[in-house]
N, CA and C atoms as a LAMMPS dump frame, in Angstrom:
ITEM: TIMESTEP
0
ITEM: NUMBER OF ATOMS
225
ITEM: BOX BOUNDS ff ff ff
-5.0000000000000000e+02 5.0000000000000000e+02
-5.0000000000000000e+02 5.0000000000000000e+02
-5.0000000000000000e+02 5.0000000000000000e+02
ITEM: ATOMS id mol type element x y z
1 1 1 N 14.152 22.901 -5.165
2 1 2 C 13.102 21.902 -5.211
3 1 3 C 11.754 22.597 -5.054
4 2 1 N 10.851 22.322 -5.954
5 2 2 C 9.499 22.861 -5.907
6 2 3 C 8.73 22.17 -4.791
7 3 1 N 8.04 22.92 -3.964
8 3 2 C 7.329 22.362 -2.816
9 3 3 C 6.22 21.41 -3.256
10 4 1 N 5.716 21.571 -4.478
11 4 2 C 4.641 20.711 -4.954
12 4 3 C 5.138 19.401 -5.546
13 5 1 N 6.424 19.25 -5.717
14 5 2 C 6.97 18.025 -6.301
15 5 3 C 8.105 17.482 -5.429
16 6 1 N 7.788 16.99 -4.256
17 6 2 C 8.841 16.468 -3.374
18 6 3 C 9.278 15.068 -3.823
19 7 1 N 10.136 15.019 -4.812
20 7 2 C 10.575 13.751 -5.404
21 7 3 C 11.064 12.728 -4.382
22 8 1 N 12 13.063 -3.502
23 8 2 C 12.489 12.032 -2.568
24 8 3 C 11.385 11.5 -1.66
25 9 1 N 10.474 12.36 -1.256
26 9 2 C 9.397 11.909 -0.377
27 9 3 C 8.432 10.984 -1.112
28 10 1 N 8.245 11.222 -2.394
29 10 2 C 7.39 10.341 -3.19
30 10 3 C 7.959 8.931 -3.202
31 11 1 N 9.247 8.814 -3.407
32 11 2 C 9.879 7.496 -3.441
33 11 3 C 9.91 6.847 -2.057
34 12 1 N 10.079 7.653 -1.032
35 12 2 C 10.024 7.123 0.332
36 12 3 C 8.627 6.594 0.636
37 13 1 N 7.605 7.359 0.272
38 13 2 C 6.236 6.919 0.476
39 13 3 C 5.972 5.617 -0.269
40 14 1 N 6.413 5.537 -1.519
41 14 2 C 6.23 4.314 -2.297
42 14 3 C 6.918 3.132 -1.656
43 15 1 N 8.145 3.339 -1.2
44 15 2 C 8.9 2.251 -0.573
45 15 3 C 8.226 1.781 0.716
46 16 1 N 7.682 2.707 1.484
47 16 2 C 7.011 2.33 2.729
48 16 3 C 5.735 1.538 2.454
49 17 1 N 5.001 1.917 1.418
50 17 2 C 3.802 1.149 1.071
51 17 3 C 4.159 -0.236 0.554
52 18 1 N 5.198 -0.333 -0.235
53 18 2 C 5.639 -1.65 -0.714
54 18 3 C 6.065 -2.505 0.477
55 19 1 N 6.826 -1.933 1.398
56 19 2 C 7.257 -2.684 2.581
57 19 3 C 6.063 -3.128 3.417
58 20 1 N 5.081 -2.258 3.583
59 20 2 C 3.885 -2.629 4.349
60 20 3 C 3.125 -3.749 3.639
61 21 1 N 3.055 -3.679 2.319
62 21 2 C 2.376 -4.727 1.568
63 21 3 C 3.075 -6.06 1.688
64 22 1 N 4.384 -6.051 1.61
65 22 2 C 5.162 -7.292 1.76
66 22 3 C 4.973 -7.857 3.166
67 23 1 N 4.865 -6.969 4.136
68 23 2 C 4.681 -7.409 5.518
69 23 3 C 3.367 -8.174 5.69
70 24 1 N 2.373 -7.916 4.85
71 24 2 C 1.118 -8.664 4.912
72 24 3 C 1.356 -10.152 4.632
73 25 1 N 2.396 -10.455 3.872
74 25 2 C 2.705 -11.848 3.544
75 25 3 C 3.697 -12.461 4.532
76 26 1 N 4.549 -11.625 5.148
77 26 2 C 5.507 -12.129 6.134
78 26 3 C 4.847 -12.388 7.485
79 27 1 N 3.904 -11.534 7.859
80 27 2 C 3.245 -11.636 9.17
81 27 3 C 1.729 -11.552 9.004
82 28 1 N 1.142 -12.497 8.287
83 28 2 C -0.303 -12.399 8.027
84 28 3 C -1.151 -12.515 9.291
85 29 1 N -0.668 -13.233 10.279
86 29 2 C -1.435 -13.408 11.508
87 29 3 C -1.757 -12.091 12.194
88 30 1 N -0.817 -11.167 12.175
89 30 2 C -1.048 -9.853 12.782
90 30 3 C -2.232 -9.162 12.116
91 31 1 N -2.254 -9.18 10.79
92 31 2 C -3.306 -8.487 10.053
93 31 3 C -4.633 -9.238 10.134
94 32 1 N -4.578 -10.568 10.129
95 32 2 C -5.808 -11.348 10.238
96 32 3 C -6.465 -11.108 11.596
97 33 1 N -5.646 -10.924 12.611
98 33 2 C -6.151 -10.702 13.968
99 33 3 C -6.935 -9.39 14.062
100 34 1 N -6.578 -8.379 13.288
101 34 2 C -7.245 -7.077 13.393
102 34 3 C -8.367 -6.901 12.369
103 35 1 N -8.619 -7.94 11.564
104 35 2 C -9.724 -7.869 10.598
105 35 3 C -11.055 -7.91 11.348
106 36 1 N -12.025 -7.106 10.903
107 36 2 C -13.347 -7.184 11.536
108 36 3 C -13.956 -8.573 11.357
109 37 1 N -14.721 -9.005 12.332
110 37 2 C -15.282 -10.351 12.321
111 37 3 C -16.288 -10.568 11.196
112 38 1 N -16.876 -9.503 10.684
113 38 2 C -17.88 -9.664 9.638
114 38 3 C -17.267 -9.894 8.253
115 39 1 N -15.942 -9.864 8.133
116 39 2 C -15.269 -10.207 6.876
117 39 3 C -14.997 -11.708 6.858
118 40 1 N -15.624 -12.434 5.928
119 40 2 C -15.307 -13.863 5.837
120 40 3 C -13.921 -14.059 5.241
121 41 1 N -13.271 -15.137 5.606
122 41 2 C -11.962 -15.49 5.064
123 41 3 C -10.946 -14.352 5.206
124 42 1 N -10.553 -14.018 6.414
125 42 2 C -9.634 -12.895 6.617
126 42 3 C -8.303 -13.049 5.891
127 43 1 N -7.828 -14.273 5.688
128 43 2 C -6.551 -14.459 4.986
129 43 3 C -6.628 -13.907 3.57
130 44 1 N -7.748 -14.108 2.91
131 44 2 C -7.926 -13.574 1.555
132 44 3 C -7.832 -12.06 1.55
133 45 1 N -8.522 -11.409 2.482
134 45 2 C -8.538 -9.947 2.517
135 45 3 C -7.173 -9.366 2.891
136 46 1 N -6.451 -10.054 3.744
137 46 2 C -5.104 -9.62 4.109
138 46 3 C -4.194 -9.695 2.884
139 47 1 N -4.287 -10.785 2.141
140 47 2 C -3.466 -10.919 0.937
141 47 3 C -3.858 -9.885 -0.114
142 48 1 N -5.147 -9.681 -0.307
143 48 2 C -5.607 -8.704 -1.286
144 48 3 C -5.13 -7.299 -0.931
145 49 1 N -5.234 -6.938 0.329
146 49 2 C -4.773 -5.607 0.73
147 49 3 C -3.253 -5.488 0.632
148 50 1 N -2.536 -6.584 0.86
149 50 2 C -1.085 -6.565 0.692
150 50 3 C -0.696 -6.332 -0.758
151 51 1 N -1.368 -7.014 -1.678
152 51 2 C -1.099 -6.812 -3.109
153 51 3 C -1.439 -5.38 -3.503
154 52 1 N -2.565 -4.871 -3.003
155 52 2 C -2.957 -3.495 -3.321
156 52 3 C -1.909 -2.499 -2.831
157 53 1 N -1.401 -2.692 -1.629
158 53 2 C -0.383 -1.775 -1.104
159 53 3 C 0.897 -1.83 -1.923
160 54 1 N 1.291 -3.007 -2.341
161 54 2 C 2.499 -3.128 -3.161
162 54 3 C 2.299 -2.406 -4.491
163 55 1 N 1.179 -2.665 -5.153
164 55 2 C 0.917 -2.031 -6.446
165 55 3 C 0.807 -0.517 -6.33
166 56 1 N 0.128 -0.03 -5.302
167 56 2 C -0.005 1.41 -5.128
168 56 3 C 1.317 2.052 -4.729
169 57 1 N 2.121 1.342 -3.964
170 57 2 C 3.447 1.856 -3.617
171 57 3 C 4.318 2.037 -4.844
172 58 1 N 4.268 1.072 -5.738
173 58 2 C 4.996 1.208 -7.005
174 58 3 C 4.354 2.304 -7.842
175 59 1 N 3.023 2.363 -7.82
176 59 2 C 2.303 3.351 -8.618
177 59 3 C 2.645 4.788 -8.279
178 60 1 N 2.87 5.107 -7.01
179 60 2 C 3.203 6.491 -6.654
180 60 3 C 4.614 6.868 -7.094
181 61 1 N 5.42 5.893 -7.445
182 61 2 C 6.785 6.171 -7.907
183 61 3 C 6.867 6.344 -9.423
184 62 1 N 5.838 5.927 -10.122
185 62 2 C 5.826 6.003 -11.587
186 62 3 C 5.048 7.251 -11.989
187 63 1 N 5.668 8.094 -12.784
188 63 2 C 5.077 9.386 -13.134
189 63 3 C 3.684 9.252 -13.755
190 64 1 N 3.499 8.306 -14.639
191 64 2 C 2.224 8.197 -15.356
192 64 3 C 1.078 7.683 -14.472
193 65 1 N 1.387 7.041 -13.36
194 65 2 C 0.337 6.511 -12.485
195 65 3 C 0.326 7.185 -11.116
196 66 1 N 1.19 8.147 -10.929
197 66 2 C 1.379 8.771 -9.614
198 66 3 C 0.094 9.346 -9.043
199 67 1 N -0.597 10.167 -9.801
200 67 2 C -1.784 10.858 -9.28
201 67 3 C -2.895 9.854 -8.931
202 68 1 N -3.182 8.93 -9.83
203 68 2 C -4.233 7.937 -9.572
204 68 3 C -3.87 7.068 -8.374
205 69 1 N -2.621 6.635 -8.303
206 69 2 C -2.191 5.787 -7.182
207 69 3 C -2.291 6.537 -5.861
208 70 1 N -1.92 7.813 -5.866
209 70 2 C -1.995 8.593 -4.636
210 70 3 C -3.446 8.734 -4.164
211 71 1 N -4.372 8.96 -5.092
212 71 2 C -5.774 9.061 -4.709
213 71 3 C -6.314 7.717 -4.228
214 72 1 N -5.868 6.625 -4.832
215 72 2 C -6.303 5.311 -4.373
216 72 3 C -5.733 4.989 -2.989
217 73 1 N -4.535 5.45 -2.701
218 73 2 C -3.977 5.27 -1.35
219 73 3 C -4.856 6.002 -0.341
220 74 1 N -5.27 7.199 -0.684
221 74 2 C -6.133 7.98 0.21
222 74 3 C -7.464 7.27 0.415
223 75 1 N -8.003 6.697 -0.662
224 75 2 C -9.296 6.002 -0.571
225 75 3 C -9.146 4.784 0.292
């Protein structure tokens, strides 16, 4: 296995991001509670970040979107 292409870890990372994104919809109260007060409508932002995590988690598993998704996760 090439150290620069850790395939199993890529899929694990993707799965963890998808799980975290889904958790935004299962337990939104937890995430709404930690939102800064200056964000209006915390439920919207929690849902948006959950969708983003799901999409980026899938993105790191797909070869054609892997690099962009990984950089967006970092951002």
